[in-house]
TIDREN-948537 format. One line per 3 residues: number of its first residue (from 1); their letters; for each residue x negated, y negated, z of C-alpha. Coordinates in nm, 3 decimals. Layout:
TIDREN-948537
NUM	a	X Y Z; ...
This chain:
TIDREN-948537
1	myq	-6.354 1.961 0.109; -6.181 2.202 -0.141; -5.842 2.064 0.006
4	ssl	-5.930 1.694 0.058; -6.019 1.703 -0.344; -5.713 1.847 -0.424
7	llc	-5.517 1.641 -0.239; -5.644 1.361 -0.415; -5.585 1.538 -0.724
10	lcl	-5.234 1.674 -0.632; -5.008 1.493 -0.577; -4.667 1.469 -0.649
13	gav	-4.751 1.110 -0.592; -5.072 1.036 -0.499; -5.363 0.866 -0.715
16	lkc	-5.446 1.072 -1.020; -5.641 1.014 -1.293; -5.784 1.358 -1.192
19	aag	-5.778 1.640 -1.412; -5.578 1.439 -1.695; -5.876 1.216 -1.708
22	aew	-5.683 0.887 -1.828; -5.465 0.600 -1.669; -5.124 0.711 -1.616
25	cyt	-4.857 0.511 -1.479; -4.475 0.480 -1.404; -4.423 0.177 -1.655
28	gca	-4.625 -0.057 -1.788; -4.896 0.111 -1.960; -4.925 0.346 -2.247
31	htp	-4.910 0.695 -2.093; -4.536 0.632 -1.846; -4.414 0.991 -1.783
34	tnw	-4.221 1.024 -2.117; -4.601 1.057 -2.242; -4.753 1.231 -1.944
37	gdl	-4.768 1.527 -2.194; -5.012 1.339 -2.408; -5.288 1.334 -2.155
40	pgs	-5.584 1.555 -2.182; -5.557 1.860 -1.974; -5.175 1.783 -1.906
43	fcg	-4.949 2.053 -1.845; -4.672 1.819 -1.788; -4.502 1.936 -2.094
46	gkr	-4.440 2.276 -1.959; -4.154 2.506 -1.882; -4.222 2.510 -1.513
49	qsp	-4.207 2.114 -1.444; -4.071 1.893 -1.121; -3.879 1.755 -1.010
52	idi	-3.544 1.880 -1.053; -3.195 1.819 -1.002; -3.036 2.112 -0.801
55	its	-2.701 2.195 -0.890; -2.561 2.354 -0.535; -2.286 2.513 -0.749
58	kvq	-2.568 2.760 -0.902; -2.782 2.835 -0.617; -2.777 3.190 -0.477
61	kdp	-2.885 3.223 -0.081; -3.163 3.436 -0.011; -3.224 3.649 0.277
64	dlv	-3.595 3.620 0.278; -3.602 3.231 0.321; -3.659 3.233 0.689
67	nfs	-3.795 2.989 0.923; -4.099 2.798 0.904; -4.335 2.849 1.181
70	fvn	-4.549 2.483 1.181; -4.860 2.455 1.372; -4.998 2.088 1.488
73	msq	-4.714 1.895 1.349; -4.749 1.679 1.667; -5.121 1.573 1.549
76	pvk	-5.143 1.164 1.511; -5.126 1.052 1.140; -5.542 0.936 1.121
79	sik	-5.475 0.679 0.842; -5.259 0.515 0.531; -5.382 0.405 0.217
82	nng	-5.223 0.264 -0.109; -5.349 0.443 -0.384; -5.208 0.243 -0.699
85	htv	-4.905 0.522 -0.741; -4.771 0.572 -0.358; -4.893 0.507 0.029
88	qct	-5.006 0.853 0.092; -5.063 0.914 0.498; -5.361 1.156 0.590
91	led	-5.267 1.421 0.841; -5.456 1.666 1.098; -5.466 2.019 0.998
94	vqi	-5.121 2.088 0.988; -5.057 2.490 0.929; -4.754 2.627 0.764
97	ngg	-4.629 2.972 0.711; -4.290 3.146 0.725; -3.974 3.008 0.514
100	gln	-4.011 3.273 0.229; -4.380 3.167 0.160; -4.612 3.465 0.052
103	gty	-4.897 3.281 0.282; -5.052 3.035 0.545; -5.089 2.710 0.353
106	stt	-5.279 2.385 0.503; -5.170 2.008 0.526; -5.402 1.701 0.495
109	qfh	-5.156 1.444 0.353; -4.788 1.328 0.268; -4.654 1.050 0.080
112	lhw	-4.344 0.930 -0.051; -4.145 0.802 -0.382; -3.893 0.494 -0.355
115	gdt	-3.734 0.313 -0.646; -3.713 -0.082 -0.598; -3.385 -0.208 -0.400
118	ehh	-3.081 -0.039 -0.202; -2.889 0.002 -0.514; -3.188 0.185 -0.744
121	pgs	-3.273 0.458 -0.562; -3.577 0.677 -0.618; -3.583 1.030 -0.489
124	ehm	-3.755 1.286 -0.724; -3.535 1.529 -0.663; -3.173 1.522 -0.700
127	idg	-2.888 1.684 -0.567; -2.571 1.735 -0.824; -2.687 1.437 -1.006
130	ery	-2.753 1.261 -0.678; -3.064 1.040 -0.594; -3.155 0.962 -0.238
133	pme	-3.312 0.619 -0.171; -3.646 0.771 -0.093; -3.853 1.107 -0.071
136	mhv	-4.138 1.206 0.148; -4.373 1.529 0.007; -4.588 1.721 0.255
139	vsv	-4.859 1.864 0.077; -5.008 2.203 0.135; -5.297 2.434 -0.002
142	kkg	-5.275 2.800 0.041; -5.562 2.882 0.296; -5.832 3.110 0.168
145	ltl	-5.785 2.962 -0.141; -6.054 2.713 -0.355; -5.951 2.426 -0.546
148	eea	-5.939 2.596 -0.883; -5.792 2.924 -0.723; -5.530 2.750 -0.564
151	lad	-5.450 2.545 -0.894; -5.442 2.874 -1.062; -5.206 3.061 -0.858
154	pqg	-4.832 3.007 -0.905; -4.813 2.988 -0.506; -5.096 2.786 -0.450
157	iav	-4.949 2.518 -0.358; -4.663 2.434 -0.148; -4.483 2.098 -0.100
160	lgf	-4.217 2.009 0.177; -3.962 1.747 0.009; -3.746 1.556 0.282
163	fin	-3.482 1.308 0.151; -3.422 0.996 0.320; -3.133 0.807 0.347
166	gtd	-3.078 0.456 0.434; -2.787 0.383 0.702; -2.699 0.031 0.822
169	dgd	-2.744 0.136 1.209; -3.068 0.297 1.213; -3.347 0.220 1.475
172	lsg	-3.566 -0.041 1.396; -3.840 0.013 1.646; -3.901 0.413 1.632
175	pws	-4.195 0.598 1.402; -4.057 0.484 1.057; -4.066 0.097 1.195
178	vlt	-4.457 0.171 1.290; -4.534 0.343 0.966; -4.380 0.027 0.763
181	sll	-4.585 -0.197 1.005; -4.871 -0.053 0.846; -4.804 -0.050 0.492
184	pna	-5.092 -0.209 0.279; -5.029 -0.432 -0.001; -5.407 -0.403 -0.181
187	tat	-5.451 -0.108 -0.347; -5.765 0.166 -0.234; -5.688 -0.025 0.120
190	vip	-5.771 0.232 0.399; -5.579 0.128 0.748; -5.642 0.351 1.050
193	vie	-5.320 0.449 1.232; -5.407 0.331 1.625; -5.050 0.400 1.736
196	nlt	-4.929 0.761 1.831; -4.754 0.826 1.503; -4.682 1.238 1.385
199	ldd	-4.512 1.377 1.131; -4.320 1.518 1.341; -4.199 1.190 1.469
202	lig	-4.133 1.102 1.125; -3.872 1.451 1.033; -3.670 1.353 1.336
205	nvd	-3.363 1.613 1.412; -3.378 1.717 1.073; -3.247 2.083 1.048
208	ltk	-3.550 2.247 0.936; -3.349 2.603 0.850; -3.156 2.458 0.558
211	fyr	-3.343 2.400 0.240; -3.396 2.520 -0.128; -3.658 2.682 -0.265
214	ymg	-3.793 2.702 -0.657; -4.064 2.718 -0.814; -4.228 2.408 -1.014
217	slt	-4.539 2.186 -1.031; -4.712 1.889 -0.939; -4.519 1.573 -1.019
220	tpn	-4.744 1.372 -1.131; -5.054 1.438 -1.409; -5.156 1.690 -1.455
223	cte	-4.841 1.846 -1.350; -4.997 2.176 -1.257; -4.736 2.480 -1.262
226	ava	-4.894 2.624 -0.925; -4.629 2.454 -0.665; -4.377 2.637 -0.475
229	wtv	-4.105 2.425 -0.356; -3.890 2.368 -0.059; -3.629 2.098 -0.076
232	fhe	-3.481 2.001 0.287; -3.147 1.981 0.275; -3.052 1.725 0.544
235	pin	-3.187 1.376 0.482; -3.382 1.200 0.688; -3.234 0.891 0.808
238	ink	-3.367 0.540 0.840; -3.249 0.195 0.847; -3.237 0.123 0.477
241	nli	-3.393 -0.239 0.602; -3.710 -0.028 0.635; -3.672 0.128 0.318
244	qqf	-3.681 -0.227 0.141; -4.000 -0.276 0.345; -4.194 -0.001 0.074
247	pvk	-4.136 -0.146 -0.234; -4.183 -0.542 -0.094; -4.521 -0.469 0.092
250	tgl	-4.685 -0.216 -0.139; -4.565 -0.415 -0.424; -4.491 -0.084 -0.600
253	tni	-4.159 0.023 -0.753; -3.958 0.287 -0.924; -4.274 0.546 -0.828
256	yrp	-4.079 0.860 -0.900; -4.082 1.101 -1.238; -3.727 1.191 -1.380
259	tqd	-3.631 1.518 -1.349; -3.725 1.773 -1.552; -3.529 2.089 -1.686
262	lnn	-3.493 2.382 -1.559; -3.551 2.625 -1.804; -3.391 2.940 -1.668
265	rhv	-3.542 2.873 -1.325; -3.397 3.008 -1.040; -3.309 2.809 -0.726
268	sas	-3.212 2.975 -0.416; -3.133 2.858 -0.075; -3.193 2.943 0.294
271	pat	-2.930 3.176 0.452; -2.813 2.834 0.682; -2.787 2.602 0.403
274	plp	-2.416 2.493 0.339; -2.296 2.609 -0.089; -2.017 2.530 -0.243
277	psh	-1.820 2.789 -0.395; -1.991 3.021 -0.682; -1.735 2.966 -0.900
280	pwc	-1.595 2.638 -0.991; -1.189 2.674 -0.889; -1.012 2.365 -0.785
283	ygh	-0.654 2.282 -0.690; -0.523 2.090 -0.961; -0.711 2.088 -1.324
286	cey	-0.959 2.334 -1.433; -1.052 2.699 -1.552; -1.015 2.823 -1.191
289	svs	-0.704 2.591 -1.106; -0.479 2.721 -0.796; -0.258 2.940 -1.063
292	hwd	-0.558 3.090 -1.163; -0.758 3.210 -0.876; -0.685 3.580 -0.890
295	llp	-0.869 3.554 -1.200; -1.199 3.467 -0.992; -1.467 3.736 -0.944
298	hss	-1.401 3.955 -0.663; -1.092 3.800 -0.579; -0.832 3.888 -0.307
301	cgg	-0.547 3.610 -0.428; -0.336 3.779 -0.607; -0.299 4.009 -0.307
304	shq	0.041 4.115 -0.125; -0.095 3.961 0.270; -0.159 3.583 0.124
307	spv	-0.134 3.283 0.310; -0.027 2.998 0.376; 0.391 3.087 0.393
310	niv	0.664 2.954 0.459; 0.815 3.031 0.818; 1.168 3.060 0.869
313	ahg	1.185 2.959 1.205; 1.549 3.131 1.304; 1.394 3.438 1.121
316	avr	1.077 3.475 1.366; 1.027 3.793 1.597; 0.987 3.729 1.976
319	dkr	0.704 3.903 2.057; 0.620 3.873 2.470; 0.265 3.970 2.390
322	lna	0.158 3.643 2.281; 0.035 3.479 2.560; -0.169 3.204 2.671
325	fty	-0.478 3.125 2.508; -0.792 3.122 2.656; -1.021 2.819 2.508
328	tnf	-1.403 2.818 2.576; -1.574 2.477 2.544; -1.303 2.348 2.347
331	dnr	-1.351 2.042 2.583; -1.717 1.996 2.534; -1.783 1.653 2.326
334	sai	-2.113 1.799 2.166; -1.949 2.072 2.025; -1.960 1.901 1.673
337	ksi	-2.265 1.932 1.530; -2.205 1.770 1.168; -1.912 1.649 0.914
340	sns	-1.949 1.755 0.576; -1.747 1.677 0.224; -1.724 2.042 0.077
343	ght	-1.594 1.896 -0.231; -1.261 2.087 -0.137; -1.212 1.961 0.198
346	vmc	-1.385 1.774 0.562; -1.570 2.046 0.743; -1.676 2.001 1.081
349	elr	-1.948 2.272 1.182; -1.968 2.370 1.526; -2.246 2.412 1.724
352	edl	-2.344 2.815 1.716; -2.213 3.022 1.992; -2.080 2.746 2.196
355	lev	-1.676 2.755 2.136; -1.468 3.091 2.183; -1.119 3.183 2.155
358	sgg	-0.958 3.492 2.339; -0.613 3.605 2.443; -0.307 3.494 2.269
361	glg	-0.219 3.860 2.179; -0.565 3.862 1.957; -0.704 4.153 2.133
364	hvy	-1.085 4.048 2.099; -1.295 3.788 2.180; -1.350 3.563 1.864
367	stf	-1.663 3.278 1.824; -1.542 2.953 1.666; -1.740 2.812 1.433
370	qlh	-1.595 2.554 1.200; -1.257 2.353 1.139; -1.117 2.165 0.837
373	fhw	-0.814 1.956 0.723; -0.557 2.002 0.424; -0.395 1.711 0.317
376	gta	-0.160 1.554 0.011; -0.166 1.202 -0.115; -0.142 0.829 0.094
379	qes	0.249 0.899 0.017; 0.305 1.280 0.046; 0.277 1.540 0.266
382	gse	-0.013 1.827 0.289; -0.007 2.095 0.503; -0.052 2.440 0.369
385	htv	0.203 2.629 0.615; 0.579 2.453 0.584; 0.846 2.582 0.890
388	dsk	1.198 2.571 0.708; 1.059 2.407 0.391; 0.951 2.130 0.558
391	ryt	0.559 2.011 0.483; 0.373 1.821 0.764; 0.157 1.520 0.653
394	mem	-0.148 1.718 0.709; -0.266 2.050 0.822; -0.593 2.137 1.069
397	hiv	-0.749 2.466 1.066; -0.976 2.561 1.334; -1.167 2.895 1.229
400	skr	-1.355 3.176 1.422; -1.474 3.516 1.349; -1.490 3.839 1.592
403	kdl	-1.791 3.806 1.782; -1.879 4.164 1.768; -1.870 4.166 1.400
406	tld	-2.110 3.958 1.164; -1.943 3.685 0.914; -1.972 3.931 0.631
409	eal	-1.814 4.207 0.844; -1.565 3.993 0.944; -1.437 3.877 0.574
412	qtp	-1.381 4.292 0.543; -1.201 4.357 0.849; -0.814 4.280 0.872
415	ngl	-0.858 4.149 1.216; -1.193 3.992 1.144; -1.081 3.636 1.124
418	avl	-0.875 3.421 1.391; -0.743 3.078 1.217; -0.559 2.810 1.436
421	gff	-0.358 2.624 1.294; -0.221 2.264 1.389; 0.017 2.063 1.201
424	ies	-0.073 1.675 1.171; 0.218 1.472 1.157; 0.205 1.050 1.114
427	hpk	0.344 0.902 1.419; 0.319 0.484 1.521; 0.321 0.536 1.881
430	ssp	0.038 0.818 1.922; -0.132 0.891 2.221; -0.401 0.597 2.311
433	svt	-0.666 0.913 2.397; -0.577 1.102 2.030; -0.592 0.766 1.865
436	naw	-0.931 0.702 1.996; -1.057 1.086 1.897; -0.907 1.008 1.578
439	etl	-1.085 0.691 1.479; -1.393 0.872 1.621; -1.360 1.133 1.368
442	tsy	-1.227 0.930 1.052; -1.527 0.695 1.129; -1.778 0.946 0.950
445	lpa	-1.555 0.940 0.632; -1.732 0.672 0.462; -2.105 0.874 0.469
448	iqn	-1.956 1.163 0.300; -1.778 1.027 -0.031; -2.045 1.220 -0.226
451	iss	-1.946 1.574 -0.260; -2.218 1.797 -0.065; -2.253 1.498 0.186
454	avd	-2.318 1.585 0.524; -2.397 1.362 0.862; -2.480 1.472 1.185
457	vka	-2.177 1.367 1.462; -2.336 1.209 1.748; -2.034 1.038 1.950
460	nls	-1.895 1.217 2.170; -1.599 1.428 2.074; -1.389 1.757 2.126
463	idd	-1.154 1.969 1.980; -0.948 1.872 2.269; -0.975 1.524 2.222
466	llg	-0.826 1.524 1.857; -0.557 1.809 2.027; -0.457 1.568 2.236
469	nvn	-0.133 1.693 2.504; -0.010 1.962 2.199; 0.193 2.226 2.312
472	raa	-0.053 2.524 2.305; 0.187 2.770 2.469; 0.461 2.771 2.135
475	yyr	0.319 2.902 1.818; 0.375 3.171 1.556; 0.168 3.475 1.463
478	yng	0.149 3.652 1.112; -0.159 3.844 0.910; -0.251 3.687 0.620
481	slt	-0.548 3.575 0.433; -0.829 3.279 0.358; -0.605 3.026 0.198
484	tps	-0.914 2.934 -0.082; -1.102 3.173 -0.268; -1.188 3.454 -0.206
487	cne	-0.882 3.482 -0.023; -0.947 3.781 0.189; -0.670 3.934 0.356
490	avv	-0.875 3.917 0.696; -0.668 3.674 0.906; -0.456 3.661 1.171
493	wtv	-0.288 3.368 1.163; -0.180 3.133 1.482; 0.083 2.837 1.352
496	fee	0.142 2.603 1.643; 0.505 2.496 1.652; 0.430 2.131 1.793
499	svk	0.228 1.879 1.556; 0.010 1.676 1.666; 0.115 1.262 1.619
502	vdq	-0.190 1.066 1.454; -0.129 0.709 1.282; -0.088 0.692 0.965
505	nli	-0.351 0.509 0.871; -0.615 0.693 1.008; -0.429 1.005 0.789
508	tmf	-0.452 0.819 0.520; -0.843 0.760 0.577; -0.884 1.129 0.401
511	psq	-0.739 1.099 0.097; -0.870 0.694 0.024; -1.222 0.775 0.149
514	igy	-1.302 1.144 0.012; -1.161 1.062 -0.313; -0.960 1.371 -0.389
517	fnv	-0.623 1.487 -0.293; -0.346 1.752 -0.282; -0.588 2.007 -0.119
520	frp	-0.345 2.253 0.007; -0.257 2.597 -0.146; 0.152 2.655 -0.220
523	tqs	0.297 2.876 0.011; 0.280 3.238 -0.057; 0.518 3.532 -0.061
526	lng	0.535 3.745 0.283; 0.608 4.051 0.096; 0.761 4.213 0.359
529	rti	0.578 4.094 0.660; 0.726 3.989 1.023; 0.655 3.650 1.167
532	ytt	0.646 3.693 1.496; 0.663 3.399 1.740; 0.670 3.304 2.171
535	kss	0.992 3.170 2.160; 1.338 3.312 2.273; 1.500 3.471 1.955
538	ssa	1.819 3.625 1.840; 1.630 3.828 1.623; 1.500 4.200 1.811
541	pgp	1.137 4.195 1.929; 0.926 4.415 1.716; 0.529 4.531 1.713
544	imm	0.282 4.274 1.660; -0.026 4.379 1.477; -0.355 4.259 1.529
547	fpl	-0.545 4.066 1.233; -0.758 3.794 1.242; -0.707 3.417 1.156
550	lac	-0.879 3.250 0.939; -0.769 3.014 0.665; -0.885 2.836 0.400
553	lhl	-1.187 2.907 0.481; -1.401 2.928 0.137; -1.673 2.981 0.339
556	fv	-1.707 2.673 0.393; -1.972 2.772 0.622
């Protein structure tokens, strides 16, 4: 009963006259969010308030934010209620632990926040200044505590926040359709849920290992500062027409609290959460532009073995040990897990421990975990490497790490990383299969126009599809670095001689859809390094040094 009482009062979006002892609202009354601090017994003017805008460039990863463990997530939702401030769903006793929480928490309800139209989104939390259309809050109380004890404990309440994103082609007959069909328009009406609808169904395929954590408050009066917040990185994607049913059917609009000051609080992220650079570097005009990368903390960008380089073809030394590569699962059409916009490139995350590359004189087996791209403008070329001073239209980097090393170890090991670099060149008659693959890839670009946005790849698409029949037997090899900060000199580079031919209209989609351009580092001095090749050459063969091959990784991982 303690938990039920708290969750009525709790809210983060549920109805609450509660401890505040007076009426409050989002709009249209005396006590709107800017005046919640004036309510009797209110903590809404405190220094640890929620929600917040999560600025990902200031977030640090925390290895203690381990995976969650859930019990009873597949139990059916019992009822749904319009409480005058939100729609609240009653659950069986879901149990939550792990995730860096300091105990086990019991959940008996979830509720939602939304705006008014698709052009006026209503999530409570924001990511880098962007608000999602909706947000779902799963509210839990630490087991073993009374209501009073939980409200007095800085982590007495745990709330899981899920962003909800609207899509044009989402399912109109799945669990979210069931939920919206039951939305009540009358306040205090409780509707039993007869259909088999579970929290597990509603969360769907969201990766629960990727999340942000901070200490905050309830987001409705009395705004008690007793909440350990978990905000998941990946949104729940549903059809935007279903999102519109919430304001239409309930009559509730813009039911979210504005973001609050962080007040020197720390926001952390689980190890799996993708984060942008910890320092604001760029290619163009900023404090740490490309010519100042060496001034960044812990930077190796001023080293003597930097990448990319200009490859002088006639000066490359033939080495017979540069044999054929072995590519494992490069033909797997489910290998690309997601595609994201890092703010510096478009990156494709690959499924863990699925793809490998070996042979090619590497001397080790490497696990392939991501690929990304470099481009110029719609009119000008933007490859990173050049050959005889020729810059190609684009360049794709396929990034691998030594299988026997962690990523941190690989970054500190001269051959810890291997990067395969493929030039992309516009051609009006690219093969139909390559055109189809690149059309599939670029079809995701409109969905990631915002920096830090990501989308799951549902289509069948493999790395082999993107490369087509390009000759992989002729290539150059040298020892170099990442081509983005911190420019670790830990890369064995392979740059293939033959380019992949792609229709110019598809190449142009990268700068036009993503919104930034000239994302390539200028070529660096060889400083006495030798570039080797598989081709016959008038130069005498020389020894090859085995180092890994990375590229502008910048930890787009």
